[in-house]
C-alpha positions in Angstrom: -42.8 62.6 67.3 -46.2 64.0 66.1 -47.4 63.9 62.6 -47.2 67.7 62.5 -43.5 67.6 63.6 -42.7 64.9 61.2 -44.4 66.8 58.3 -42.5 70.0 59.2 -39.2 68.1 59.5 -39.8 66.3 56.2 -40.5 69.6 54.4 -37.4 71.3 56.0 -35.2 68.3 55.1 -36.6 68.1 51.5 -36.1 71.9 51.0 -32.6 71.7 52.5 -31.6 68.8 50.3 -33.1 70.6 47.2 -31.2 73.8 48.1 -27.9 71.9 48.7 -28.3 69.8 45.6 -29.2 72.9 43.5 -26.2 74.8 45.0 -23.7 72.1 44.2 -25.1 71.8 40.6 -25.0 75.5 40.1 -21.5 75.7 41.7 -20.3 72.9 39.4 -21.7 74.6 36.3 -20.3 78.0 37.3 -17.0 76.6 38.3 -16.7 74.8 35.0 -17.7 77.8 33.0 -15.5 80.1 35.2 -12.4 77.9 34.7 -13.1 77.7 31.0 -13.5 81.4 30.7 -10.5 82.3 32.8 -8.4 79.9 30.7 -9.7 81.6 27.6 -9.0 85.0 29.0 -5.5 83.9 30.1 -4.8 82.5 26.6 -6.0 85.7 25.1 -3.8 87.8 27.4 -0.8 85.6 26.5 -1.5 86.2 22.9 -1.7 89.9 23.7 1.7 89.7 25.3 3.0 87.8 22.3 1.7 90.5 20.0 3.3 93.2 22.1 6.6 91.3 21.8 6.1 91.1 18.1 5.4 94.8 18.1 8.8 95.4 19.7 10.4 93.3 16.9 8.4 95.3 14.4 9.9 98.5 15.8 13.4 97.2 15.0 12.1 96.0 11.6 10.7 99.4 10.8 14.1 101.0 11.4 15.7 98.5 9.1 13.0 99.1 6.4 13.9 102.9 6.5 17.7 102.5 6.5 18.3 99.5 4.2 16.6 100.7 1.0 18.4 104.1 1.0 20.8 105.6 -1.5 23.1 106.9 1.2 23.4 103.4 2.8 23.8 101.9 -0.7 26.8 104.4 -1.4 28.2 103.7 2.1 28.5 100.0 1.3 30.4 101.0 -1.9 32.8 103.7 -0.6 32.6 103.5 3.3 32.6 107.3 3.6 33.0 108.6 7.0 30.4 111.4 6.6 27.7 108.7 6.6 29.0 107.3 9.8 29.3 110.7 11.4 25.8 111.8 10.3 23.8 108.6 10.8 25.6 106.2 13.1 26.3 108.3 16.2 25.0 107.1 19.6 22.2 109.6 19.8 20.8 108.5 16.5 20.8 104.9 17.5 19.2 105.7 20.8 16.5 107.7 19.0 15.8 104.7 16.9 15.7 102.5 20.0 18.5 100.4 18.6 21.3 98.9 20.6 23.5 97.7 17.8 23.8 97.9 14.0 25.8 95.7 11.6 26.5 96.3 7.9 27.4 93.0 6.1 28.9 93.1 2.6 27.8 90.8 -0.2 30.5 88.2 0.7 29.0 87.8 4.2 31.7 89.7 6.1 31.1 92.5 8.6 31.6 95.8 6.8 30.8 98.0 9.7 29.2 97.5 13.2 28.4 99.6 16.2 26.8 99.1 19.6 25.6 101.5 22.3 24.5 101.2 25.9 20.9 102.5 26.1 21.3 103.4 29.8 24.5 105.5 29.5 24.3 106.4 25.8 28.0 105.4 25.2 29.5 103.1 22.6 30.1 99.6 23.9 31.5 96.4 22.3 29.3 94.3 20.2 27.3 91.6 22.1 29.3 88.4 22.4 28.4 85.8 19.9 26.6 88.2 17.6 29.2 87.9 14.8 28.5 84.3 14.0 24.8 85.1 13.2 25.6 88.0 10.9 28.4 86.6 8.8 28.9 83.8 6.3 25.8 82.1 5.0 23.6 82.9 8.0 20.1 84.0 6.9 20.7 87.4 8.6 23.8 88.0 6.4 22.5 86.6 3.1 19.4 87.7 1.2 18.6 86.1 -2.1 16.1 88.7 -3.3 15.3 92.3 -3.0 12.1 91.6 -1.0 13.8 89.3 1.5 13.3 90.3 5.2 14.2 88.5 8.4 13.2 89.5 11.9 12.7 87.9 15.3 14.6 86.8 18.4 18.3 86.2 18.4 19.6 83.7 21.0 22.9 85.1 22.1 25.1 83.4 24.7 24.6 86.1 27.3 21.3 87.5 26.5 18.4 87.7 24.0 18.0 90.3 21.3 15.3 91.5 18.9 16.8 91.7 15.4 15.8 92.5 11.9 17.7 92.2 8.6 17.0 93.3 5.1 19.0 93.6 1.9 20.7 97.0 1.2 19.1 98.6 -1.9 18.7 102.0 -3.5 15.9 104.2 -2.5 13.9 102.8 -5.4 14.4 99.4 -3.9 16.6 98.3 -6.8 19.8 96.3 -6.8 22.1 94.7 -7.2 22.0 93.9 -3.5 24.9 95.7 -1.8 24.9 93.7 1.4 22.7 93.3 4.4 21.7 95.7 7.2 21.2 94.1 10.6 19.8 96.1 13.5 18.9 94.8 17.0 17.7 95.6 20.5 18.7 93.7 23.5 15.8 92.0 25.2 16.5 93.4 28.6 14.3 94.4 31.6 13.5 97.7 30.0 11.8 95.9 27.1 10.0 93.5 29.5 8.8 96.6 31.4 7.5 98.1 28.2 5.7 94.9 27.4 4.0 95.0 30.9 3.0 98.6 30.4 1.7 98.0 26.9 -0.4 95.0 28.0 -1.2 95.9 31.6 -0.2 92.3 32.4 2.4 90.6 34.6 4.7 89.5 31.8 7.8 87.3 32.5 10.2 85.6 30.2 13.0 83.1 30.9 15.5 81.5 28.6 14.9 77.9 27.9 18.4 77.0 29.1 18.0 78.9 32.4 18.8 76.5 35.2 17.1 78.6 37.9 13.5 78.7 36.5 10.6 79.3 38.9 8.5 76.2 39.6 5.6 77.3 37.3 7.9 78.1 34.4 9.7 74.8 34.9 6.5 72.8 34.7 5.3 75.0 31.8 8.7 74.4 29.9 8.3 70.6 30.4 4.7 70.7 29.0 5.6 73.0 26.1 8.5 70.7 25.2 6.0 67.9 24.7 4.5 69.8 21.8 1.9 72.0 23.5 1.6 75.5 21.9 0.1 77.1 25.1 -0.1 75.9 28.7 -2.5 77.4 31.2 -1.9 76.5 34.8 -3.6 77.5 38.1 -0.7 78.6 40.3 -2.9 78.8 43.4 -6.4 79.7 44.5 -5.8 83.3 43.5 -3.5 83.2 40.5 -3.6 81.7 37.1 -0.8 81.7 34.5 -0.4 81.1 30.8 2.8 80.2 29.0 4.1 79.8 25.5 7.4 78.9 23.9 9.0 81.6 21.7 11.5 80.5 19.0 14.4 82.5 17.7 14.9 83.4 14.0 16.4 80.0 13.2 13.4 78.1 14.6 15.1 76.9 17.8 13.3 77.5 21.2 14.6 80.7 22.7 12.6 81.5 25.9 9.4 80.9 27.7 7.0 83.8 27.7 4.5 83.8 30.6 1.8 86.0 32.1 0.1 85.7 35.5 -3.1 87.3 36.6 -5.6 87.1 39.4 -8.4 84.6 39.1 -11.1 87.3 39.1 -13.4 85.4 36.8 -13.3 82.3 39.0 -13.7 84.3 42.2 -16.7 86.1 40.6 -18.1 82.7 39.8 -17.7 81.5 43.4 -19.3 84.7 44.7 -22.2 84.2 42.3 -22.5 80.6 43.6 -22.6 81.8 47.2 -25.1 84.5 46.4 -27.3 81.9 44.7 -26.9 79.7 47.8 -28.1 82.5 50.0 -31.0 83.2 47.7 -31.9 79.5 47.6 -31.7 79.3 51.4 -34.0 82.3 51.7 -36.5 81.0 49.1 -36.3 77.5 50.6 -36.8 78.7 54.1 -39.8 80.9 53.0 -41.2 78.0 51.0 -40.8 75.6 53.9 -42.6 78.0 56.3 -45.4 78.7 53.9 -45.9 75.0 53.0 -45.8 74.0 56.7 -48.4 76.6 57.6 -50.5 75.6 54.6 -50.4 71.9 55.5 -51.0 72.7 59.2 -54.0 74.9 58.3 -55.6 72.6 55.7 -54.7 69.2 57.2 -53.1 69.1 60.7 -55.6 71.5 62.5 -58.5 69.6 61.1 -57.0 66.2 62.0 -56.4 67.5 65.5 -60.0 68.6 65.8 -61.1 65.2 64.4 -58.8 63.4 66.9 -60.2 65.5 69.8 -63.7 64.8 68.7 -63.1 61.1 68.5 -61.4 61.2 71.9 -64.4 63.0 73.3 -66.7 60.3 71.9 -64.5 57.6 73.3 -64.3 59.2 76.7 -68.1 59.7 76.9 -68.8 56.2 75.8 -71.8 57.4 73.9 -71.6 55.5 70.6 -74.5 57.5 69.2 -72.3 60.6 69.0 -70.8 61.5 65.6 -67.8 63.6 64.5 -68.1 66.4 61.9 -65.3 68.0 59.8 -66.1 70.5 57.1 -64.9 70.3 53.6 -65.0 67.8 50.7 -61.5 66.4 50.9 -59.7 63.4 52.3 -60.0 64.6 55.9 -63.8 64.7 55.5 -63.6 61.2 54.1 -61.7 60.1 57.2 -64.4 61.7 59.4 -67.1 59.9 57.4 -65.2 56.7 57.8 -65.0 57.3 61.6 -68.8 58.0 61.7 -69.4 54.8 59.7 -67.2 52.9 62.2 -69.0 54.4 65.1 -72.3 53.4 63.5 -71.1 49.9 63.0 -69.7 49.8 66.5 -73.0 51.1 67.9 -74.9 48.4 66.1 -72.4 45.7 67.2 -72.5 47.0 70.7 -76.3 46.8 70.7 -76.2 43.3 69.2 -73.6 42.3 71.8 -75.8 43.6 74.6 -78.7 41.7 73.3 -76.6 38.6 72.8 -75.2 38.9 76.3 -78.7 39.3 77.6 -79.8 36.2 75.8 -76.8 34.3 76.9 -77.3 35.5 80.5 -80.9 34.5 80.4 -79.9 31.1 79.0 -77.3 30.7 81.7 -79.8 31.7 84.3 -82.2 29.2 83.0 -79.7 26.4 83.1 -79.9 24.8 86.6 -76.3 23.6 86.4 -72.9 24.6 87.7 -71.0 26.5 85.0 -67.3 27.5 85.2 -64.5 28.4 82.8 -61.1 26.8 83.0 -57.9 27.2 81.0 -55.3 24.6 79.9 -53.3 25.2 83.0 -56.2 24.4 85.3 -56.9 28.0 86.3 -60.6 28.8 86.8 -61.5 32.2 85.5 -65.2 32.4 86.4 -68.0 30.4 88.1 -71.8 30.6 87.9 -73.4 28.7 90.7 -76.9 27.2 90.2 -79.9 28.5 92.1 -82.3 26.2 93.9 -85.6 25.9 92.0 -88.9 24.4 92.8 -88.9 20.7 92.1 -85.1 20.5 92.1 -83.4 17.5 93.6 -82.2 17.6 97.1 -78.7 17.8 95.9 -79.2 21.0 93.9 -77.7 23.9 95.7 -75.7 21.8 98.1 -72.1 22.6 98.6 -70.8 19.8 96.4 -72.6 21.5 93.5 -72.0 25.1 94.5 -68.8 25.0 96.5 -67.2 28.0 98.2 -63.7 27.0 97.1 -62.9 27.1 93.4 -60.5 24.2 93.7 -63.5 22.0 94.8 -65.2 22.5 91.4 -63.2 19.6 90.1 -63.1 16.6 92.5 -59.6 15.4 93.2 -60.3 11.8 92.0 -61.4 13.0 88.5 -59.2 16.1 88.2 -56.6 14.4 85.9 -59.3 12.9 83.7 -61.2 16.2 83.6 -58.0 18.2 82.5 -57.4 15.6 79.8 -60.9 16.1 78.5 -60.5 19.9 78.7 -57.4 19.8 76.5 -59.1 17.5 74.1 -62.1 19.8 73.8 -59.9 22.9 73.2 -57.8 21.1 70.6 -60.5 19.3 68.8 -63.2 22.0 69.2 -65.7 19.2 70.0 -67.8 18.8 73.1 -66.5 16.3 75.5 -68.7 14.5 78.1 -67.4 13.3 81.5 -69.5 11.4 84.1 -68.3 11.1 87.6 -69.7 10.2 91.1 -69.3 12.2 94.3 -69.8 10.2 97.5 -71.0 12.2 100.5 -72.3 11.4 104.0 -75.9 11.5 102.5 -75.1 9.1 99.7 -73.5 9.0 96.3 -74.4 11.7 93.8 -74.0 11.4 90.1 -72.8 14.3 87.9 -72.4 14.8 84.2 -69.8 17.4 82.9 -70.0 18.8 79.4 -66.8 20.5 78.3 -67.1 23.0 75.4 -64.1 24.9 73.9 -64.5 28.7 74.6 -61.3 29.8 72.8 -57.9 28.3 72.0 -56.9 28.8 75.6 -59.9 27.9 77.8 -63.1 25.9 77.9 -66.5 26.2 79.5 -67.6 23.3 81.8 -71.3 22.7 82.5 -71.8 20.3 85.5 -75.2 18.9 85.9 -76.5 16.8 88.9 -78.0 13.6 87.3 -78.6 11.8 90.5 -82.4 11.8 90.1 -82.0 10.6 86.5 -79.7 7.9 87.6 -82.0 6.8 90.4 -85.0 6.9 88.1 -83.2 4.8 85.5 -82.1 2.4 88.3 -85.7 2.1 89.5 -87.0 1.5 86.0 -84.4 -1.2 85.5 -85.4 -2.8 88.8 -89.1 -2.6 87.8 -88.3 -4.3 84.5 -86.3 -7.0 86.4 -89.2 -7.7 88.8 -91.6 -8.0 85.9 -89.4 -10.4 84.2 -89.0 -12.5 87.4 -92.8 -12.4 87.9 -93.5 -13.6 84.4 -91.0 -16.4 84.8 -92.4 -17.5 88.1 -95.9 -17.4 86.8 -94.9 -19.5 83.8 -93.3 -22.1 86.0 -96.3 -22.3 88.3 -98.5 -23.0 85.2 -96.2 -25.7 84.2 -96.3 -27.3 87.7 -100.1 -27.1 87.7 -100.4 -28.9 84.4 -98.3 -32.0 85.6 -101.4 -34.2 86.6 -103.1 -33.6 83.3 -99.9 -34.4 81.4 -99.4 -37.6 83.4 -103.0 -38.7 83.2 -103.6 -38.2 79.4 -105.2 -35.7 77.3 -106.6 -32.5 78.5 -110.3 -32.7 79.5 -110.9 -29.6 77.4 -109.4 -30.8 74.2 -109.6 -34.3 72.6 -106.5 -33.8 70.7 -104.5 -32.7 73.8 -104.3 -29.1 73.0 -106.4 -27.7 75.8 -105.9 -24.8 78.2 -102.7 -26.2 79.5 -101.5 -27.8 76.3 -98.8 -25.3 75.7 -97.8 -25.3 79.4 -97.7 -29.0 79.3 -95.4 -29.0 76.3 -93.3 -26.4 78.0 -93.1 -28.5 81.1 -92.1 -31.6 79.1 -89.4 -29.6 77.5 -88.3 -28.2 80.8 -88.3 -31.5 82.5 -86.4 -33.1 79.6 -83.7 -30.4 79.5 -83.2 -29.1 83.1 -83.9 -32.0 85.5 -86.2 -32.2 88.4 -84.6 -29.5 90.5 -84.4 -26.8 88.0 -88.2 -26.1 88.1 -87.9 -24.4 91.3 
């Protein structure tokens, strides 16, 4: 993969990771805020439903507030006149008041008069079952301790729920003594629930706490509310959220679970916003990647390609005097300058190498010796054969010095020793000298091999013919030996010649016996005394 491709891929991957990371962060933030907001909205809507329910209770309470502190009601509790009943307690009047039942309780807590109507048919019906126990005796609906007392709320009846209100019966001037209690109520039926839905524009549902056939969400909400929570907000599914609260009856006992459900519009809007942000980030990231790639390609890659092409051209031409040029004053220019510096250094090194090789070649040519290169395994990589020169020995240029076969460069009888010296020279980096003889049909030739380490793998071997030197040395030694023999014979002859003088007395040339042959005579005496008569020969 080229640098251009890697750079483009790196930019694309970096932008993609940045976009994906940003998207997940934004989505997490929006989801968190959306969930919090939809919970807040659901709680607010539930409170709105609770207020609407309280408004229904207030409607019943308002009717009681009009009828309880009224002189006609006050007299009715005293004389029970039928005219009051006929004028005020007919079915149409109760329906107009949106009241399903009314109960007059005397001061002793006994039902004085009661009536119930069916809102659907408008006919009189029996009182709701179980109502009497809540409106008689000492129940708070039946007894009021002061003229300002008022009770309203939900009544938990065996068969249904009811909205009730109770106030003490007073005169129109709200004076007593209290003549009893007036209880009015409205059954909490589907009509009331529908009115709650229309008033709040919400999906309102309510279920008694003792209902055994609760929906799953209401069952879970009832369990949570029973643990002490005032309000429970639950996500029913990906599209619906619900809020629930527990409503108590007038005596403080749980009566029913009030719940609302609504679409998760806020959450969906947050998700749409996150997706739109993702699309925006993808577009911006793609555009940024494209522009950045083009910018880098223009400012760096194209110039690097031109620099590489120019360096390749210089390398192909082999002309080290050529130089590369890249405009600008940045890092690419610095690279070009470094390349030019390297080319200059290489040109100088090449020039020095050529001169050095020329000197070495001249030196090798001047050496009248056989030169070859051999590695540790005994492989010969190169041979320079000597040339016959004026005054050279007869052996110079013969086949034993300049053989045709490379294997003959090392004679068989010294090959093992020679390889040992080659290894020693390479390992110690010190010159090793090996002398050997080469017998031929024209005589024995003497050679000297100098082994010099060339690298850690091979060595250079210089083989010189030293036959002339050996012969000259041998002749010199023989000459010295002849001289020594001559001197010894001469000395012995002197000694022999001096025998008559020694035997006859002193030397005629010296009275004290130290004449011309005195020393010889002494030498002779010593010789005769030490070696015997036959050693003088």
